[in-house]
PDB file of N, CA, C and O in Angstrom:
ATOM      1  N   MET A   1      54.945-107.965   2.396  1.00  0.00           N
ATOM      2  CA  MET A   1      55.274-107.509   3.731  1.00  0.00           C
ATOM      3  C   MET A   1      56.717-106.994   3.710  1.00  0.00           C
ATOM      4  O   MET A   1      57.580-107.578   3.055  1.00  0.00           O
ATOM      5  N   THR A   2      56.961-105.936   4.406  1.00  0.00           N
ATOM      6  CA  THR A   2      58.298-105.348   4.426  1.00  0.00           C
ATOM      7  C   THR A   2      59.168-106.070   5.436  1.00  0.00           C
ATOM      8  O   THR A   2      58.688-106.849   6.260  1.00  0.00           O
ATOM      9  N   SER A   3      60.446-105.795   5.354  1.00  0.00           N
ATOM     10  CA  SER A   3      61.400-106.406   6.283  1.00  0.00           C
ATOM     11  C   SER A   3      61.098-106.006   7.723  1.00  0.00           C
ATOM     12  O   SER A   3      61.192-106.829   8.633  1.00  0.00           O
ATOM     13  N   ALA A   4      60.738-104.744   7.927  1.00  0.00           N
ATOM     14  CA  ALA A   4      60.410-104.267   9.276  1.00  0.00           C
ATOM     15  C   ALA A   4      59.157-104.964   9.799  1.00  0.00           C
ATOM     16  O   ALA A   4      59.073-105.271  10.988  1.00  0.00           O
ATOM     17  N   GLY A   5      58.195-105.213   8.934  1.00  0.00           N
ATOM     18  CA  GLY A   5      56.967-105.890   9.337  1.00  0.00           C
ATOM     19  C   GLY A   5      57.228-107.322   9.762  1.00  0.00           C
ATOM     20  O   GLY A   5      56.672-107.790  10.755  1.00  0.00           O
ATOM     21  N   ARG A   6      58.078-108.023   9.010  1.00  0.00           N
ATOM     22  CA  ARG A   6      58.419-109.401   9.371  1.00  0.00           C
ATOM     23  C   ARG A   6      59.178-109.452  10.689  1.00  0.00           C
ATOM     24  O   ARG A   6      58.959-110.342  11.512  1.00  0.00           O
ATOM     25  N   GLN A   7      60.069-108.491  10.879  1.00  0.00           N
ATOM     26  CA  GLN A   7      60.853-108.466  12.116  1.00  0.00           C
ATOM     27  C   GLN A   7      59.943-108.191  13.313  1.00  0.00           C
ATOM     28  O   GLN A   7      60.108-108.790  14.376  1.00  0.00           O
ATOM     29  N   GLU A   8      58.983-107.282  13.135  1.00  0.00           N
ATOM     30  CA  GLU A   8      58.042-106.968  14.206  1.00  0.00           C
ATOM     31  C   GLU A   8      57.192-108.188  14.545  1.00  0.00           C
ATOM     32  O   GLU A   8      56.921-108.455  15.716  1.00  0.00           O
ATOM     33  N   GLU A   9      56.773-108.926  13.524  1.00  0.00           N
ATOM     34  CA  GLU A   9      55.978-110.133  13.728  1.00  0.00           C
ATOM     35  C   GLU A   9      56.796-111.190  14.476  1.00  0.00           C
ATOM     36  O   GLU A   9      56.271-111.889  15.342  1.00  0.00           O
ATOM     37  N   ARG A  10      58.073-111.299  14.140  1.00  0.00           N
ATOM     38  CA  ARG A  10      58.941-112.260  14.810  1.00  0.00           C
ATOM     39  C   ARG A  10      59.102-111.902  16.289  1.00  0.00           C
ATOM     40  O   ARG A  10      59.077-112.782  17.150  1.00  0.00           O
ATOM     41  N   PHE A  11      59.268-110.607  16.582  1.00  0.00           N
ATOM     42  CA  PHE A  11      59.399-110.177  17.976  1.00  0.00           C
ATOM     43  C   PHE A  11      58.119-110.453  18.750  1.00  0.00           C
ATOM     44  O   PHE A  11      58.175-110.853  19.913  1.00  0.00           O
ATOM     45  N   ASP A  12      56.960-110.243  18.118  1.00  0.00           N
ATOM     46  CA  ASP A  12      55.688-110.538  18.775  1.00  0.00           C
ATOM     47  C   ASP A  12      55.591-112.019  19.106  1.00  0.00           C
ATOM     48  O   ASP A  12      55.137-112.383  20.192  1.00  0.00           O
ATOM     49  N   ASP A  13      56.010-112.875  18.185  1.00  0.00           N
ATOM     50  CA  ASP A  13      55.986-114.314  18.410  1.00  0.00           C
ATOM     51  C   ASP A  13      56.923-114.697  19.557  1.00  0.00           C
ATOM     52  O   ASP A  13      56.568-115.520  20.401  1.00  0.00           O
ATOM     53  N   GLU A  14      58.104-114.110  19.587  1.00  0.00           N
ATOM     54  CA  GLU A  14      59.049-114.383  20.677  1.00  0.00           C
ATOM     55  C   GLU A  14      58.496-113.901  22.006  1.00  0.00           C
ATOM     56  O   GLU A  14      58.649-114.578  23.023  1.00  0.00           O
ATOM     57  N   ASP A  15      57.855-112.740  22.013  1.00  0.00           N
ATOM     58  CA  ASP A  15      57.249-112.226  23.247  1.00  0.00           C
ATOM     59  C   ASP A  15      56.186-113.178  23.771  1.00  0.00           C
ATOM     60  O   ASP A  15      56.093-113.404  24.978  1.00  0.00           O
ATOM     61  N   ARG A  16      55.382-113.738  22.871  1.00  0.00           N
ATOM     62  CA  ARG A  16      54.352-114.691  23.301  1.00  0.00           C
ATOM     63  C   ARG A  16      54.989-115.938  23.902  1.00  0.00           C
ATOM     64  O   ARG A  16      54.511-116.453  24.912  1.00  0.00           O
ATOM     65  N   ARG A  17      56.061-116.424  23.289  1.00  0.00           N
ATOM     66  CA  ARG A  17      56.728-117.614  23.834  1.00  0.00           C
ATOM     67  C   ARG A  17      57.335-117.326  25.195  1.00  0.00           C
ATOM     68  O   ARG A  17      57.237-118.156  26.099  1.00  0.00           O
ATOM     69  N   VAL A  18      57.961-116.164  25.360  1.00  0.00           N
ATOM     70  CA  VAL A  18      58.553-115.795  26.652  1.00  0.00           C
ATOM     71  C   VAL A  18      57.463-115.666  27.708  1.00  0.00           C
ATOM     72  O   VAL A  18      57.637-116.131  28.834  1.00  0.00           O
ATOM     73  N   ASP A  19      56.340-115.039  27.357  1.00  0.00           N
ATOM     74  CA  ASP A  19      55.236-114.908  28.308  1.00  0.00           C
ATOM     75  C   ASP A  19      54.724-116.268  28.759  1.00  0.00           C
ATOM     76  O   ASP A  19      54.403-116.452  29.933  1.00  0.00           O
ATOM     77  N   GLU A  20      54.645-117.222  27.836  1.00  0.00           N
ATOM     78  CA  GLU A  20      54.186-118.566  28.185  1.00  0.00           C
ATOM     79  C   GLU A  20      55.166-119.249  29.140  1.00  0.00           C
ATOM     80  O   GLU A  20      54.747-119.910  30.090  1.00  0.00           O
ATOM     81  N   ILE A  21      56.443-119.095  28.896  1.00  0.00           N
ATOM     82  CA  ILE A  21      57.457-119.697  29.763  1.00  0.00           C
ATOM     83  C   ILE A  21      57.400-119.086  31.154  1.00  0.00           C
ATOM     84  O   ILE A  21      57.467-119.803  32.152  1.00  0.00           O
ATOM     85  N   VAL A  22      57.276-117.770  31.224  1.00  0.00           N
ATOM     86  CA  VAL A  22      57.221-117.088  32.521  1.00  0.00           C
ATOM     87  C   VAL A  22      55.952-117.479  33.273  1.00  0.00           C
ATOM     88  O   VAL A  22      55.976-117.602  34.497  1.00  0.00           O
ATOM     89  N   ARG A  23      54.854-117.674  32.564  1.00  0.00           N
ATOM     90  CA  ARG A  23      53.597-118.064  33.194  1.00  0.00           C
ATOM     91  C   ARG A  23      53.713-119.425  33.880  1.00  0.00           C
ATOM     92  O   ARG A  23      53.081-119.653  34.912  1.00  0.00           O
ATOM     93  N   ARG A  24      54.511-120.324  33.319  1.00  0.00           N
ATOM     94  CA  ARG A  24      54.662-121.666  33.909  1.00  0.00           C
ATOM     95  C   ARG A  24      55.394-121.626  35.244  1.00  0.00           C
ATOM     96  O   ARG A  24      55.195-122.513  36.074  1.00  0.00           O
ATOM     97  N   GLY A  25      56.229-120.627  35.469  1.00  0.00           N
ATOM     98  CA  GLY A  25      56.907-120.478  36.744  1.00  0.00           C
ATOM     99  C   GLY A  25      58.254-121.167  36.782  1.00  0.00           C
ATOM    100  O   GLY A  25      58.647-121.856  35.841  1.00  0.00           O
ATOM    101  N   PRO A  26      58.951-120.970  37.882  1.00  0.00           N
ATOM    102  CA  PRO A  26      60.318-121.480  38.022  1.00  0.00           C
ATOM    103  C   PRO A  26      60.375-122.893  38.597  1.00  0.00           C
ATOM    104  O   PRO A  26      61.103-123.126  39.563  1.00  0.00           O
ATOM    105  N   SER A  27      59.636-123.830  38.037  1.00  0.00           N
ATOM    106  CA  SER A  27      59.589-125.181  38.612  1.00  0.00           C
ATOM    107  C   SER A  27      60.952-125.871  38.562  1.00  0.00           C
ATOM    108  O   SER A  27      61.306-126.600  39.488  1.00  0.00           O
ATOM    109  N   GLY A  28      61.706-125.654  37.512  1.00  0.00           N
ATOM    110  CA  GLY A  28      63.035-126.266  37.421  1.00  0.00           C
ATOM    111  C   GLY A  28      63.977-125.738  38.488  1.00  0.00           C
ATOM    112  O   GLY A  28      64.806-126.477  39.018  1.00  0.00           O
ATOM    113  N   THR A  29      63.846-124.466  38.798  1.00  0.00           N
ATOM    114  CA  THR A  29      64.678-123.858  39.835  1.00  0.00           C
ATOM    115  C   THR A  29      64.405-124.505  41.177  1.00  0.00           C
ATOM    116  O   THR A  29      65.332-124.815  41.925  1.00  0.00           O
ATOM    117  N   PHE A  30      63.126-124.709  41.483  1.00  0.00           N
ATOM    118  CA  PHE A  30      62.776-125.342  42.755  1.00  0.00           C
ATOM    119  C   PHE A  30      63.257-126.787  42.799  1.00  0.00           C
ATOM    120  O   PHE A  30      63.653-127.273  43.859  1.00  0.00           O
ATOM    121  N   ALA A  31      63.229-127.472  41.677  1.00  0.00           N
ATOM    122  CA  ALA A  31      63.705-128.857  41.631  1.00  0.00           C
ATOM    123  C   ALA A  31      65.207-128.916  41.906  1.00  0.00           C
ATOM    124  O   ALA A  31      65.665-129.760  42.676  1.00  0.00           O
ATOM    125  N   VAL A  32      65.966-128.028  41.285  1.00  0.00           N
ATOM    126  CA  VAL A  32      67.418-128.003  41.507  1.00  0.00           C
ATOM    127  C   VAL A  32      67.724-127.643  42.957  1.00  0.00           C
ATOM    128  O   VAL A  32      68.600-128.255  43.570  1.00  0.00           O
ATOM    129  N   ALA A  33      67.022-126.666  43.513  1.00  0.00           N
ATOM    130  CA  ALA A  33      67.247-126.270  44.908  1.00  0.00           C
ATOM    131  C   ALA A  33      66.885-127.413  45.856  1.00  0.00           C
ATOM    132  O   ALA A  33      67.577-127.638  46.849  1.00  0.00           O
ATOM    133  N   GLY A  34      65.815-128.128  45.557  1.00  0.00           N
ATOM    134  CA  GLY A  34      65.421-129.260  46.399  1.00  0.00           C
ATOM    135  C   GLY A  34      66.441-130.384  46.367  1.00  0.00           C
ATOM    136  O   GLY A  34      66.756-130.970  47.403  1.00  0.00           O
ATOM    137  N   VAL A  35      66.953-130.684  45.194  1.00  0.00           N
ATOM    138  CA  VAL A  35      67.971-131.736  45.080  1.00  0.00           C
ATOM    139  C   VAL A  35      69.243-131.325  45.810  1.00  0.00           C
ATOM    140  O   VAL A  35      69.846-132.135  46.514  1.00  0.00           O
ATOM    141  N   ALA A  36      69.650-130.074  45.648  1.00  0.00           N
ATOM    142  CA  ALA A  36      70.857-129.595  46.326  1.00  0.00           C
ATOM    143  C   ALA A  36      70.691-129.663  47.848  1.00  0.00           C
ATOM    144  O   ALA A  36      71.616-130.061  48.556  1.00  0.00           O
ATOM    145  N   THR A  37      69.526-129.281  48.345  1.00  0.00           N
ATOM    146  CA  THR A  37      69.263-129.342  49.783  1.00  0.00           C
ATOM    147  C   THR A  37      69.292-130.787  50.272  1.00  0.00           C
ATOM    148  O   THR A  37      69.849-131.073  51.331  1.00  0.00           O
ATOM    149  N   ALA A  38      68.700-131.688  49.510  1.00  0.00           N
ATOM    150  CA  ALA A  38      68.704-133.104  49.901  1.00  0.00           C
ATOM    151  C   ALA A  38      70.118-133.659  49.947  1.00  0.00           C
ATOM    152  O   ALA A  38      70.439-134.453  50.832  1.00  0.00           O
ATOM    153  N   ILE A  39      70.963-133.257  49.014  1.00  0.00           N
ATOM    154  CA  ILE A  39      72.355-133.718  49.012  1.00  0.00           C
ATOM    155  C   ILE A  39      73.094-133.212  50.247  1.00  0.00           C
ATOM    156  O   ILE A  39      73.831-133.965  50.883  1.00  0.00           O
ATOM    157  N   VAL A  40      72.899-131.943  50.587  1.00  0.00           N
ATOM    158  CA  VAL A  40      73.574-131.377  51.768  1.00  0.00           C
ATOM    159  C   VAL A  40      73.116-132.087  53.037  1.00  0.00           C
ATOM    160  O   VAL A  40      73.939-132.415  53.893  1.00  0.00           O
ATOM    161  N   VAL A  41      71.817-132.328  53.167  1.00  0.00           N
ATOM    162  CA  VAL A  41      71.298-133.013  54.355  1.00  0.00           C
ATOM    163  C   VAL A  41      71.836-134.443  54.416  1.00  0.00           C
ATOM    164  O   VAL A  41      72.204-134.925  55.488  1.00  0.00           O
ATOM    165  N   ALA A  42      71.880-135.117  53.270  1.00  0.00           N
ATOM    166  CA  ALA A  42      72.406-136.487  53.241  1.00  0.00           C
ATOM    167  C   ALA A  42      73.876-136.526  53.652  1.00  0.00           C
ATOM    168  O   ALA A  42      74.285-137.404  54.412  1.00  0.00           O
ATOM    169  N   ILE A  43      74.671-135.579  53.152  1.00  0.00           N
ATOM    170  CA  ILE A  43      76.093-135.528  53.531  1.00  0.00           C
ATOM    171  C   ILE A  43      76.228-135.283  55.028  1.00  0.00           C
ATOM    172  O   ILE A  43      77.095-135.875  55.671  1.00  0.00           O
ATOM    173  N   TYR A  44      75.389-134.425  55.591  1.00  0.00           N
ATOM    174  CA  TYR A  44      75.429-134.152  57.029  1.00  0.00           C
ATOM    175  C   TYR A  44      75.161-135.432  57.818  1.00  0.00           C
ATOM    176  O   TYR A  44      75.901-135.757  58.747  1.00  0.00           O
ATOM    177  N   PHE A  45      74.096-136.166  57.448  1.00  0.00           N
ATOM    178  CA  PHE A  45      73.770-137.386  58.180  1.00  0.00           C
ATOM    179  C   PHE A  45      74.846-138.457  58.003  1.00  0.00           C
ATOM    180  O   PHE A  45      75.171-139.168  58.954  1.00  0.00           O
ATOM    181  N   ILE A  46      75.393-138.577  56.812  1.00  0.00           N
ATOM    182  CA  ILE A  46      76.467-139.559  56.594  1.00  0.00           C
ATOM    183  C   ILE A  46      77.667-139.227  57.461  1.00  0.00           C
ATOM    184  O   ILE A  46      78.252-140.122  58.071  1.00  0.00           O
ATOM    185  N   PHE A  47      78.045-137.957  57.527  1.00  0.00           N
ATOM    186  CA  PHE A  47      79.157-137.547  58.384  1.00  0.00           C
ATOM    187  C   PHE A  47      78.838-137.842  59.838  1.00  0.00           C
ATOM    188  O   PHE A  47      79.683-138.365  60.565  1.00  0.00           O
ATOM    189  N   TYR A  48      77.627-137.513  60.271  1.00  0.00           N
ATOM    190  CA  TYR A  48      77.237-137.717  61.659  1.00  0.00           C
ATOM    191  C   TYR A  48      77.269-139.202  62.023  1.00  0.00           C
ATOM    192  O   TYR A  48      77.771-139.574  63.084  1.00  0.00           O
ATOM    193  N   ILE A  49      76.737-140.038  61.150  1.00  0.00           N
ATOM    194  CA  ILE A  49      76.642-141.465  61.454  1.00  0.00           C
ATOM    195  C   ILE A  49      78.003-142.151  61.382  1.00  0.00           C
ATOM    196  O   ILE A  49      78.327-142.959  62.253  1.00  0.00           O
ATOM    197  N   PHE A  50      78.808-141.847  60.360  1.00  0.00           N
ATOM    198  CA  PHE A  50      80.042-142.595  60.152  1.00  0.00           C
ATOM    199  C   PHE A  50      81.288-141.947  60.746  1.00  0.00           C
ATOM    200  O   PHE A  50      82.312-142.619  60.879  1.00  0.00           O
ATOM    201  N   ALA A  51      81.239-140.690  61.102  1.00  0.00           N
ATOM    202  CA  ALA A  51      82.433-140.040  61.649  1.00  0.00           C
ATOM    203  C   ALA A  51      82.243-139.603  63.098  1.00  0.00           C
ATOM    204  O   ALA A  51      83.155-139.758  63.910  1.00  0.00           O
ATOM    205  N   TYR A  52      81.088-139.065  63.432  1.00  0.00           N
ATOM    206  CA  TYR A  52      80.899-138.512  64.764  1.00  0.00           C
ATOM    207  C   TYR A  52      80.471-139.572  65.769  1.00  0.00           C
ATOM    208  O   TYR A  52      81.063-139.666  66.844  1.00  0.00           O
ATOM    209  N   LEU A  53      79.468-140.365  65.452  1.00  0.00           N
ATOM    210  CA  LEU A  53      78.969-141.363  66.400  1.00  0.00           C
ATOM    211  C   LEU A  53      80.006-142.423  66.776  1.00  0.00           C
ATOM    212  O   LEU A  53      80.074-142.786  67.950  1.00  0.00           O
ATOM    213  N   PRO A  54      80.813-142.935  65.854  1.00  0.00           N
ATOM    214  CA  PRO A  54      81.783-143.952  66.253  1.00  0.00           C
ATOM    215  C   PRO A  54      82.835-143.434  67.245  1.00  0.00           C
ATOM    216  O   PRO A  54      83.444-144.238  67.951  1.00  0.00           O
ATOM    217  N   ARG A  55      83.059-142.145  67.316  1.00  0.00           N
ATOM    218  CA  ARG A  55      84.042-141.603  68.265  1.00  0.00           C
ATOM    219  C   ARG A  55      83.559-141.693  69.684  1.00  0.00           C
ATOM    220  O   ARG A  55      84.378-141.713  70.604  1.00  0.00           O
ATOM    221  N   GLY A  56      82.277-141.748  69.902  1.00  0.00           N
ATOM    222  CA  GLY A  56      81.728-141.807  71.241  1.00  0.00           C
ATOM    223  C   GLY A  56      81.663-140.421  71.874  1.00  0.00           C
ATOM    224  O   GLY A  56      81.877-139.409  71.206  1.00  0.00           O
ATOM    225  N   ALA A  57      81.367-140.391  73.159  1.00  0.00           N
ATOM    226  CA  ALA A  57      81.231-139.137  73.860  1.00  0.00           C
ATOM    227  C   ALA A  57      82.612-138.519  74.129  1.00  0.00           C
ATOM    228  O   ALA A  57      83.568-139.219  74.462  1.00  0.00           O
ATOM    229  N   VAL A  58      82.687-137.235  73.982  1.00  0.00           N
ATOM    230  CA  VAL A  58      83.922-136.504  74.285  1.00  0.00           C
ATOM    231  C   VAL A  58      83.868-136.107  75.750  1.00  0.00           C
ATOM    232  O   VAL A  58      82.882-135.537  76.216  1.00  0.00           O
ATOM    233  N   GLN A  59      84.959-136.421  76.484  1.00  0.00           N
ATOM    234  CA  GLN A  59      84.962-136.121  77.926  1.00  0.00           C
ATOM    235  C   GLN A  59      85.921-135.009  78.247  1.00  0.00           C
ATOM    236  O   GLN A  59      86.054-134.624  79.409  1.00  0.00           O
TER     237      GLN A  59
END
């Protein structure tokens, strides 16, 4: 087999691996976005409970 043939075979193998990864979808991306959203919501509630509520009503 020539050098060009081996290189072409390697690219075909890489293309198959990339196609398999893309087929699985962006599940890790959604996990990171979900965790980030949960952290932001938690910080909001912590601020609301420990900083805003103890001040009482503003008159």
